[in-house]
PDB file with one MODEL, atoms N, CA, C and O in Angstrom:
MODEL        1
ATOM      1  N   MET A   1     137.068 131.295  14.693  1.00  0.00           N
ATOM      2  CA  MET A   1     136.182 131.718  13.914  1.00  0.00           C
ATOM      3  C   MET A   1     135.478 130.422  13.313  1.00  0.00           C
ATOM      4  O   MET A   1     134.307 130.196  13.620  1.00  0.00           O
ATOM      5  N   ASN A   2     136.149 129.598  12.489  1.00  0.00           N
ATOM      6  CA  ASN A   2     135.411 128.692  12.053  1.00  0.00           C
ATOM      7  C   ASN A   2     134.704 127.781  12.806  1.00  0.00           C
ATOM      8  O   ASN A   2     133.666 127.246  12.415  1.00  0.00           O
ATOM      9  N   GLN A   3     135.313 127.554  14.043  1.00  0.00           N
ATOM     10  CA  GLN A   3     134.952 126.494  15.258  1.00  0.00           C
ATOM     11  C   GLN A   3     133.735 126.998  15.656  1.00  0.00           C
ATOM     12  O   GLN A   3     132.888 126.224  16.102  1.00  0.00           O
ATOM     13  N   ARG A   4     133.490 128.331  15.550  1.00  0.00           N
ATOM     14  CA  ARG A   4     132.201 128.987  16.307  1.00  0.00           C
ATOM     15  C   ARG A   4     131.243 128.683  15.343  1.00  0.00           C
ATOM     16  O   ARG A   4     130.213 128.160  15.768  1.00  0.00           O
ATOM     17  N   LYS A   5     131.345 128.903  14.038  1.00  0.00           N
ATOM     18  CA  LYS A   5     130.599 128.752  12.875  1.00  0.00           C
ATOM     19  C   LYS A   5     129.957 127.417  12.924  1.00  0.00           C
ATOM     20  O   LYS A   5     128.753 127.162  12.890  1.00  0.00           O
ATOM     21  N   ASP A   6     131.012 126.569  13.013  1.00  0.00           N
ATOM     22  CA  ASP A   6     130.567 124.909  12.792  1.00  0.00           C
ATOM     23  C   ASP A   6     129.578 124.445  14.052  1.00  0.00           C
ATOM     24  O   ASP A   6     128.765 123.524  13.980  1.00  0.00           O
ATOM     25  N   THR A   7     129.850 125.375  15.359  1.00  0.00           N
ATOM     26  CA  THR A   7     129.384 125.048  16.449  1.00  0.00           C
ATOM     27  C   THR A   7     127.872 125.642  16.238  1.00  0.00           C
ATOM     28  O   THR A   7     127.010 124.808  16.515  1.00  0.00           O
ATOM     29  N   TYR A   8     127.373 126.912  15.806  1.00  0.00           N
ATOM     30  CA  TYR A   8     126.370 127.276  15.339  1.00  0.00           C
ATOM     31  C   TYR A   8     125.481 126.671  14.218  1.00  0.00           C
ATOM     32  O   TYR A   8     124.263 126.520  14.315  1.00  0.00           O
ATOM     33  N   ARG A   9     126.204 126.360  13.198  1.00  0.00           N
ATOM     34  CA  ARG A   9     125.322 125.442  12.303  1.00  0.00           C
ATOM     35  C   ARG A   9     125.019 124.119  12.974  1.00  0.00           C
ATOM     36  O   ARG A   9     123.907 123.659  12.718  1.00  0.00           O
ATOM     37  N   ALA A  10     125.728 123.483  13.712  1.00  0.00           N
ATOM     38  CA  ALA A  10     125.341 122.280  14.433  1.00  0.00           C
ATOM     39  C   ALA A  10     124.177 122.393  15.380  1.00  0.00           C
ATOM     40  O   ALA A  10     123.362 121.471  15.426  1.00  0.00           O
ATOM     41  N   ALA A  11     124.061 123.322  16.041  1.00  0.00           N
ATOM     42  CA  ALA A  11     123.165 123.515  16.963  1.00  0.00           C
ATOM     43  C   ALA A  11     121.760 123.860  16.399  1.00  0.00           C
ATOM     44  O   ALA A  11     120.691 123.608  16.955  1.00  0.00           O
ATOM     45  N   LEU A  12     121.960 124.557  15.052  1.00  0.00           N
ATOM     46  CA  LEU A  12     120.752 124.958  14.261  1.00  0.00           C
ATOM     47  C   LEU A  12     120.243 123.732  13.789  1.00  0.00           C
ATOM     48  O   LEU A  12     119.017 123.662  13.700  1.00  0.00           O
ATOM     49  N   GLN A  13     121.093 122.486  13.380  1.00  0.00           N
ATOM     50  CA  GLN A  13     120.673 121.549  12.805  1.00  0.00           C
ATOM     51  C   GLN A  13     120.098 120.165  13.893  1.00  0.00           C
ATOM     52  O   GLN A  13     119.715 119.042  13.565  1.00  0.00           O
ATOM     53  N   ARG A  14     120.200 120.657  14.972  1.00  0.00           N
ATOM     54  CA  ARG A  14     119.637 119.769  16.134  1.00  0.00           C
ATOM     55  C   ARG A  14     118.255 119.663  16.239  1.00  0.00           C
ATOM     56  O   ARG A  14     117.538 120.593  15.870  1.00  0.00           O
ATOM     57  N   GLU A  15     117.831 118.709  16.668  1.00  0.00           N
ATOM     58  CA  GLU A  15     116.502 118.612  17.022  1.00  0.00           C
ATOM     59  C   GLU A  15     115.987 119.310  18.189  1.00  0.00           C
ATOM     60  O   GLU A  15     116.347 118.794  19.248  1.00  0.00           O
ATOM     61  N   PRO A  16     115.156 120.463  18.309  1.00  0.00           N
ATOM     62  CA  PRO A  16     114.988 120.994  19.567  1.00  0.00           C
ATOM     63  C   PRO A  16     114.352 120.358  20.494  1.00  0.00           C
ATOM     64  O   PRO A  16     113.502 119.538  20.147  1.00  0.00           O
ATOM     65  N   ASP A  17     114.630 120.602  21.974  1.00  0.00           N
ATOM     66  CA  ASP A  17     114.366 119.704  23.094  1.00  0.00           C
ATOM     67  C   ASP A  17     112.910 119.899  23.190  1.00  0.00           C
ATOM     68  O   ASP A  17     112.444 121.037  23.238  1.00  0.00           O
ATOM     69  N   VAL A  18     112.195 118.887  23.221  1.00  0.00           N
ATOM     70  CA  VAL A  18     110.564 118.956  23.374  1.00  0.00           C
ATOM     71  C   VAL A  18     109.959 118.565  24.670  1.00  0.00           C
ATOM     72  O   VAL A  18     109.839 117.376  24.965  1.00  0.00           O
ATOM     73  N   ALA A  19     109.576 119.519  25.452  1.00  0.00           N
ATOM     74  CA  ALA A  19     109.095 119.209  26.801  1.00  0.00           C
ATOM     75  C   ALA A  19     107.580 118.334  26.472  1.00  0.00           C
ATOM     76  O   ALA A  19     106.779 118.581  25.571  1.00  0.00           O
ATOM     77  N   PRO A  20     107.517 117.501  27.274  1.00  0.00           N
ATOM     78  CA  PRO A  20     106.037 116.834  27.367  1.00  0.00           C
ATOM     79  C   PRO A  20     104.897 118.006  27.542  1.00  0.00           C
ATOM     80  O   PRO A  20     105.035 118.990  28.268  1.00  0.00           O
ATOM     81  N   PRO A  21     103.871 117.743  26.824  1.00  0.00           N
ATOM     82  CA  PRO A  21     102.557 118.734  27.047  1.00  0.00           C
ATOM     83  C   PRO A  21     102.320 118.756  28.295  1.00  0.00           C
ATOM     84  O   PRO A  21     102.533 117.769  29.000  1.00  0.00           O
ATOM     85  N   ARG A  22     101.885 119.785  28.720  1.00  0.00           N
ATOM     86  CA  ARG A  22     101.263 120.030  29.918  1.00  0.00           C
ATOM     87  C   ARG A  22      99.766 119.830  30.004  1.00  0.00           C
ATOM     88  O   ARG A  22      99.084 120.343  29.117  1.00  0.00           O
ATOM     89  N   HIS A  23      99.273 119.260  30.807  1.00  0.00           N
ATOM     90  CA  HIS A  23      97.535 118.857  30.837  1.00  0.00           C
ATOM     91  C   HIS A  23      97.204 120.372  31.311  1.00  0.00           C
ATOM     92  O   HIS A  23      97.770 120.861  32.289  1.00  0.00           O
ATOM     93  N   ARG A  24      96.348 121.001  30.628  1.00  0.00           N
ATOM     94  CA  ARG A  24      95.416 122.158  30.593  1.00  0.00           C
ATOM     95  C   ARG A  24      94.089 122.084  30.909  1.00  0.00           C
ATOM     96  O   ARG A  24      93.432 121.173  30.407  1.00  0.00           O
ATOM     97  N   LYS A  25      93.505 122.964  31.737  1.00  0.00           N
ATOM     98  CA  LYS A  25      91.902 122.918  31.719  1.00  0.00           C
ATOM     99  C   LYS A  25      91.612 124.009  30.953  1.00  0.00           C
ATOM    100  O   LYS A  25      92.196 125.089  31.048  1.00  0.00           O
ATOM    101  N   VAL A  26      90.583 123.716  30.076  1.00  0.00           N
ATOM    102  CA  VAL A  26      90.155 124.394  29.108  1.00  0.00           C
ATOM    103  C   VAL A  26      88.799 124.754  29.336  1.00  0.00           C
ATOM    104  O   VAL A  26      88.085 123.760  29.461  1.00  0.00           O
ATOM    105  N   THR A  27      88.068 126.088  29.454  1.00  0.00           N
ATOM    106  CA  THR A  27      87.074 126.529  29.443  1.00  0.00           C
ATOM    107  C   THR A  27      86.504 127.394  28.443  1.00  0.00           C
ATOM    108  O   THR A  27      86.999 128.502  28.238  1.00  0.00           O
ATOM    109  N   GLN A  28      85.597 127.016  27.866  1.00  0.00           N
ATOM    110  CA  GLN A  28      84.723 127.772  26.758  1.00  0.00           C
ATOM    111  C   GLN A  28      83.539 128.570  26.939  1.00  0.00           C
ATOM    112  O   GLN A  28      82.516 128.098  27.434  1.00  0.00           O
ATOM    113  N   LEU A  29      83.645 129.794  26.545  1.00  0.00           N
ATOM    114  CA  LEU A  29      82.564 130.590  26.803  1.00  0.00           C
ATOM    115  C   LEU A  29      81.916 130.900  25.422  1.00  0.00           C
ATOM    116  O   LEU A  29      82.565 131.421  24.515  1.00  0.00           O
ATOM    117  N   ARG A  30      80.604 130.556  25.307  1.00  0.00           N
ATOM    118  CA  ARG A  30      80.360 130.882  23.644  1.00  0.00           C
ATOM    119  C   ARG A  30      78.761 131.564  23.988  1.00  0.00           C
ATOM    120  O   ARG A  30      77.840 131.136  24.683  1.00  0.00           O
ATOM    121  N   THR A  31      78.895 132.701  23.237  1.00  0.00           N
ATOM    122  CA  THR A  31      77.574 133.397  23.129  1.00  0.00           C
ATOM    123  C   THR A  31      77.230 133.384  21.739  1.00  0.00           C
ATOM    124  O   THR A  31      77.696 132.668  20.852  1.00  0.00           O
ATOM    125  N   ARG A  32      76.269 134.355  21.661  1.00  0.00           N
ATOM    126  CA  ARG A  32      75.757 134.511  20.187  1.00  0.00           C
ATOM    127  C   ARG A  32      76.948 135.223  19.270  1.00  0.00           C
ATOM    128  O   ARG A  32      77.147 134.878  18.106  1.00  0.00           O
ATOM    129  N   TYR A  33      77.765 136.329  19.988  1.00  0.00           N
ATOM    130  CA  TYR A  33      78.494 137.062  18.867  1.00  0.00           C
ATOM    131  C   TYR A  33      80.060 136.768  19.333  1.00  0.00           C
ATOM    132  O   TYR A  33      80.943 137.157  18.569  1.00  0.00           O
ATOM    133  N   VAL A  34      80.421 136.113  20.528  1.00  0.00           N
ATOM    134  CA  VAL A  34      81.620 136.013  20.978  1.00  0.00           C
ATOM    135  C   VAL A  34      81.798 134.553  21.442  1.00  0.00           C
ATOM    136  O   VAL A  34      81.005 133.868  22.089  1.00  0.00           O
ATOM    137  N   ARG A  35      83.182 134.189  20.903  1.00  0.00           N
ATOM    138  CA  ARG A  35      83.566 132.624  21.316  1.00  0.00           C
ATOM    139  C   ARG A  35      84.862 132.926  22.091  1.00  0.00           C
ATOM    140  O   ARG A  35      85.787 133.385  21.421  1.00  0.00           O
ATOM    141  N   VAL A  36      85.057 132.736  23.396  1.00  0.00           N
ATOM    142  CA  VAL A  36      86.348 132.874  24.148  1.00  0.00           C
ATOM    143  C   VAL A  36      86.754 131.386  24.586  1.00  0.00           C
ATOM    144  O   VAL A  36      85.938 130.627  25.107  1.00  0.00           O
ATOM    145  N   THR A  37      88.045 131.047  24.338  1.00  0.00           N
ATOM    146  CA  THR A  37      88.472 129.778  24.943  1.00  0.00           C
ATOM    147  C   THR A  37      89.630 130.303  25.823  1.00  0.00           C
ATOM    148  O   THR A  37      90.577 130.973  25.411  1.00  0.00           O
ATOM    149  N   ILE A  38      89.390 129.850  27.254  1.00  0.00           N
ATOM    150  CA  ILE A  38      90.502 130.063  28.119  1.00  0.00           C
ATOM    151  C   ILE A  38      91.026 128.717  28.459  1.00  0.00           C
ATOM    152  O   ILE A  38      90.321 127.759  28.776  1.00  0.00           O
ATOM    153  N   GLU A  39      92.523 128.723  28.353  1.00  0.00           N
ATOM    154  CA  GLU A  39      93.397 127.761  28.804  1.00  0.00           C
ATOM    155  C   GLU A  39      93.950 127.833  30.130  1.00  0.00           C
ATOM    156  O   GLU A  39      94.831 128.691  30.195  1.00  0.00           O
ATOM    157  N   LEU A  40      93.721 127.190  31.272  1.00  0.00           N
ATOM    158  CA  LEU A  40      94.432 127.291  32.481  1.00  0.00           C
ATOM    159  C   LEU A  40      95.598 126.235  32.665  1.00  0.00           C
ATOM    160  O   LEU A  40      95.420 125.021  32.566  1.00  0.00           O
ATOM    161  N   ASP A  41      96.724 126.794  32.923  1.00  0.00           N
ATOM    162  CA  ASP A  41      98.113 125.695  33.045  1.00  0.00           C
ATOM    163  C   ASP A  41      97.733 125.340  34.779  1.00  0.00           C
ATOM    164  O   ASP A  41      97.618 126.125  35.721  1.00  0.00           O
ATOM    165  N   PRO A  42      97.609 123.937  34.734  1.00  0.00           N
ATOM    166  CA  PRO A  42      97.643 123.546  36.389  1.00  0.00           C
ATOM    167  C   PRO A  42      98.821 123.919  37.202  1.00  0.00           C
ATOM    168  O   PRO A  42      98.687 123.864  38.425  1.00  0.00           O
ATOM    169  N   ASP A  43     100.317 124.410  36.546  1.00  0.00           N
ATOM    170  CA  ASP A  43     101.185 124.811  37.126  1.00  0.00           C
ATOM    171  C   ASP A  43     101.305 126.327  37.507  1.00  0.00           C
ATOM    172  O   ASP A  43     102.271 126.846  38.067  1.00  0.00           O
ATOM    173  N   LEU A  44     100.125 126.956  37.095  1.00  0.00           N
ATOM    174  CA  LEU A  44      99.980 128.375  37.299  1.00  0.00           C
ATOM    175  C   LEU A  44     100.089 128.957  38.814  1.00  0.00           C
ATOM    176  O   LEU A  44     100.882 129.827  39.174  1.00  0.00           O
ATOM    177  N   PRO A  45      99.333 128.438  39.452  1.00  0.00           N
ATOM    178  CA  PRO A  45      99.674 128.988  41.074  1.00  0.00           C
ATOM    179  C   PRO A  45     101.169 128.820  41.620  1.00  0.00           C
ATOM    180  O   PRO A  45     101.665 129.616  42.417  1.00  0.00           O
ATOM    181  N   ARG A  46     101.812 127.741  41.127  1.00  0.00           N
ATOM    182  CA  ARG A  46     103.182 127.510  41.548  1.00  0.00           C
ATOM    183  C   ARG A  46     104.230 128.558  40.962  1.00  0.00           C
ATOM    184  O   ARG A  46     105.258 128.918  41.535  1.00  0.00           O
ATOM    185  N   ASP A  47     103.681 129.072  39.440  1.00  0.00           N
ATOM    186  CA  ASP A  47     104.585 129.815  38.793  1.00  0.00           C
ATOM    187  C   ASP A  47     104.321 131.263  39.523  1.00  0.00           C
ATOM    188  O   ASP A  47     105.273 131.983  39.825  1.00  0.00           O
ATOM    189  N   LEU A  48     103.116 131.595  39.756  1.00  0.00           N
ATOM    190  CA  LEU A  48     102.703 132.798  40.205  1.00  0.00           C
ATOM    191  C   LEU A  48     103.427 133.034  41.674  1.00  0.00           C
ATOM    192  O   LEU A  48     103.817 134.174  41.926  1.00  0.00           O
ATOM    193  N   THR A  49     103.593 132.107  42.535  1.00  0.00           N
ATOM    194  CA  THR A  49     104.204 132.328  43.855  1.00  0.00           C
ATOM    195  C   THR A  49     105.481 132.575  43.489  1.00  0.00           C
ATOM    196  O   THR A  49     106.000 133.522  44.080  1.00  0.00           O
ATOM    197  N   ARG A  50     106.270 131.899  42.543  1.00  0.00           N
ATOM    198  CA  ARG A  50     107.542 131.787  42.281  1.00  0.00           C
ATOM    199  C   ARG A  50     107.833 133.365  41.816  1.00  0.00           C
ATOM    200  O   ARG A  50     108.840 133.958  42.202  1.00  0.00           O
ATOM    201  N   TRP A  51     106.955 133.905  41.046  1.00  0.00           N
ATOM    202  CA  TRP A  51     107.323 135.316  40.267  1.00  0.00           C
ATOM    203  C   TRP A  51     106.931 136.445  41.292  1.00  0.00           C
ATOM    204  O   TRP A  51     107.546 137.504  41.412  1.00  0.00           O
ATOM    205  N   VAL A  52     105.825 136.071  42.010  1.00  0.00           N
ATOM    206  CA  VAL A  52     105.252 137.132  42.912  1.00  0.00           C
ATOM    207  C   VAL A  52     106.021 137.168  44.172  1.00  0.00           C
ATOM    208  O   VAL A  52     106.391 138.245  44.640  1.00  0.00           O
ATOM    209  N   GLY A  53     106.275 136.055  44.733  1.00  0.00           N
ATOM    210  CA  GLY A  53     106.635 135.936  46.131  1.00  0.00           C
ATOM    211  C   GLY A  53     107.888 137.029  46.297  1.00  0.00           C
ATOM    212  O   GLY A  53     107.480 137.904  47.060  1.00  0.00           O
ATOM    213  N   PRO A  54     109.051 137.272  45.938  1.00  0.00           N
ATOM    214  CA  PRO A  54     109.968 137.817  46.124  1.00  0.00           C
ATOM    215  C   PRO A  54     109.604 139.316  46.295  1.00  0.00           C
ATOM    216  O   PRO A  54     109.871 139.812  47.389  1.00  0.00           O
ATOM    217  N   PRO A  55     109.073 140.036  45.424  1.00  0.00           N
ATOM    218  CA  PRO A  55     108.556 141.309  45.439  1.00  0.00           C
ATOM    219  C   PRO A  55     107.728 141.614  46.500  1.00  0.00           C
ATOM    220  O   PRO A  55     107.906 142.683  47.084  1.00  0.00           O
ATOM    221  N   VAL A  56     106.801 140.816  46.871  1.00  0.00           N
ATOM    222  CA  VAL A  56     105.849 141.187  47.939  1.00  0.00           C
ATOM    223  C   VAL A  56     106.423 140.899  49.303  1.00  0.00           C
ATOM    224  O   VAL A  56     106.241 141.625  50.281  1.00  0.00           O
ATOM    225  N   SER A  57     107.179 139.710  49.297  1.00  0.00           N
ATOM    226  CA  SER A  57     107.952 139.930  50.680  1.00  0.00           C
ATOM    227  C   SER A  57     108.747 141.154  50.857  1.00  0.00           C
ATOM    228  O   SER A  57     108.787 141.686  51.967  1.00  0.00           O
ATOM    229  N   ALA A  58     109.506 141.739  49.659  1.00  0.00           N
ATOM    230  CA  ALA A  58     110.201 142.771  50.008  1.00  0.00           C
ATOM    231  C   ALA A  58     109.494 143.903  50.274  1.00  0.00           C
ATOM    232  O   ALA A  58     110.064 144.692  51.028  1.00  0.00           O
ATOM    233  N   LEU A  59     108.104 144.298  49.757  1.00  0.00           N
ATOM    234  CA  LEU A  59     107.425 144.984  50.257  1.00  0.00           C
ATOM    235  C   LEU A  59     107.029 144.917  51.561  1.00  0.00           C
ATOM    236  O   LEU A  59     107.083 145.968  52.200  1.00  0.00           O
ATOM    237  N   LEU A  60     106.574 143.751  52.203  1.00  0.00           N
ATOM    238  CA  LEU A  60     106.278 143.666  53.468  1.00  0.00           C
ATOM    239  C   LEU A  60     107.462 143.887  54.382  1.00  0.00           C
ATOM    240  O   LEU A  60     107.267 144.389  55.489  1.00  0.00           O
ATOM    241  N   ARG A  61     108.576 143.573  54.023  1.00  0.00           N
ATOM    242  CA  ARG A  61     109.924 143.913  54.893  1.00  0.00           C
ATOM    243  C   ARG A  61     109.874 145.413  54.862  1.00  0.00           C
ATOM    244  O   ARG A  61     110.168 145.990  55.909  1.00  0.00           O
ATOM    245  N   ALA A  62     109.518 146.184  53.729  1.00  0.00           N
ATOM    246  CA  ALA A  62     109.973 147.690  53.813  1.00  0.00           C
ATOM    247  C   ALA A  62     108.795 148.132  54.754  1.00  0.00           C
ATOM    248  O   ALA A  62     109.126 148.972  55.590  1.00  0.00           O
ATOM    249  N   GLY A  63     107.560 147.750  54.777  1.00  0.00           N
ATOM    250  CA  GLY A  63     106.534 148.224  55.190  1.00  0.00           C
ATOM    251  C   GLY A  63     106.569 148.260  56.730  1.00  0.00           C
ATOM    252  O   GLY A  63     106.168 149.241  57.356  1.00  0.00           O
ATOM    253  N   ALA A  64     107.125 147.021  57.387  1.00  0.00           N
ATOM    254  CA  ALA A  64     107.709 146.670  58.557  1.00  0.00           C
ATOM    255  C   ALA A  64     108.626 147.525  59.051  1.00  0.00           C
ATOM    256  O   ALA A  64     108.518 147.960  60.197  1.00  0.00           O
ATOM    257  N   ALA A  65     109.594 147.851  58.273  1.00  0.00           N
ATOM    258  CA  ALA A  65     110.679 148.974  58.538  1.00  0.00           C
ATOM    259  C   ALA A  65     110.263 150.281  58.913  1.00  0.00           C
ATOM    260  O   ALA A  65     110.766 150.912  59.843  1.00  0.00           O
ATOM    261  N   VAL A  66     109.133 150.772  58.018  1.00  0.00           N
ATOM    262  CA  VAL A  66     108.556 151.908  58.059  1.00  0.00           C
ATOM    263  C   VAL A  66     107.980 152.179  59.403  1.00  0.00           C
ATOM    264  O   VAL A  66     108.160 153.144  60.147  1.00  0.00           O
ATOM    265  N   LEU A  67     107.141 150.963  59.572  1.00  0.00           N
ATOM    266  CA  LEU A  67     106.145 150.993  60.720  1.00  0.00           C
ATOM    267  C   LEU A  67     106.841 150.954  62.092  1.00  0.00           C
ATOM    268  O   LEU A  67     106.241 151.410  63.066  1.00  0.00           O
ATOM    269  N   ARG A  68     107.907 150.505  62.202  1.00  0.00           N
ATOM    270  CA  ARG A  68     108.588 150.178  63.304  1.00  0.00           C
ATOM    271  C   ARG A  68     108.975 151.387  64.192  1.00  0.00           C
ATOM    272  O   ARG A  68     108.853 151.331  65.416  1.00  0.00           O
ATOM    273  N   PRO A  69     109.428 152.440  63.571  1.00  0.00           N
ATOM    274  CA  PRO A  69     109.800 153.428  64.147  1.00  0.00           C
ATOM    275  C   PRO A  69     108.406 154.339  64.699  1.00  0.00           C
ATOM    276  O   PRO A  69     108.466 155.081  65.679  1.00  0.00           O
ATOM    277  N   LEU A  70     107.251 154.146  63.935  1.00  0.00           N
ATOM    278  CA  LEU A  70     106.218 154.770  64.260  1.00  0.00           C
ATOM    279  C   LEU A  70     105.558 154.118  65.556  1.00  0.00           C
ATOM    280  O   LEU A  70     104.809 154.827  66.228  1.00  0.00           O
ATOM    281  N   ARG A  71     105.811 152.731  65.960  1.00  0.00           N
ATOM    282  CA  ARG A  71     105.211 152.196  66.812  1.00  0.00           C
ATOM    283  C   ARG A  71     105.909 152.574  67.958  1.00  0.00           C
ATOM    284  O   ARG A  71     105.197 152.832  68.928  1.00  0.00           O
ATOM    285  N   SER A  72     107.096 152.672  68.099  1.00  0.00           N
ATOM    286  CA  SER A  72     108.117 152.892  69.198  1.00  0.00           C
ATOM    287  C   SER A  72     107.997 154.516  69.773  1.00  0.00           C
ATOM    288  O   SER A  72     108.618 154.877  70.773  1.00  0.00           O
ATOM    289  N   THR A  73     107.231 155.305  69.097  1.00  0.00           N
ATOM    290  CA  THR A  73     106.856 156.680  69.471  1.00  0.00           C
ATOM    291  C   THR A  73     106.030 156.786  70.610  1.00  0.00           C
ATOM    292  O   THR A  73     104.997 156.120  70.549  1.00  0.00           O
ATOM    293  N   PRO A  74     106.183 157.335  71.460  1.00  0.00           N
ATOM    294  CA  PRO A  74     105.088 157.376  72.669  1.00  0.00           C
ATOM    295  C   PRO A  74     104.046 158.281  72.276  1.00  0.00           C
ATOM    296  O   PRO A  74     103.092 158.487  73.026  1.00  0.00           O
TER     297      PRO A  74
ENDMDL
END
């Protein structure tokens, strides 16, 4: 138990690993009443592909499996 406490305390005292800042594309929209700042991460398309790719491919496979018997009927 003491070893676990010591390990936990040592982890809290360590400096956090800081990743280098990503370059972002900043777009500002300013009107009389509203100010909006939009920051786009250049890695966003790659991240979206990684997150959305598997569910979309699963839906396509399921759709193909449903349509296959319908195409084979005379």
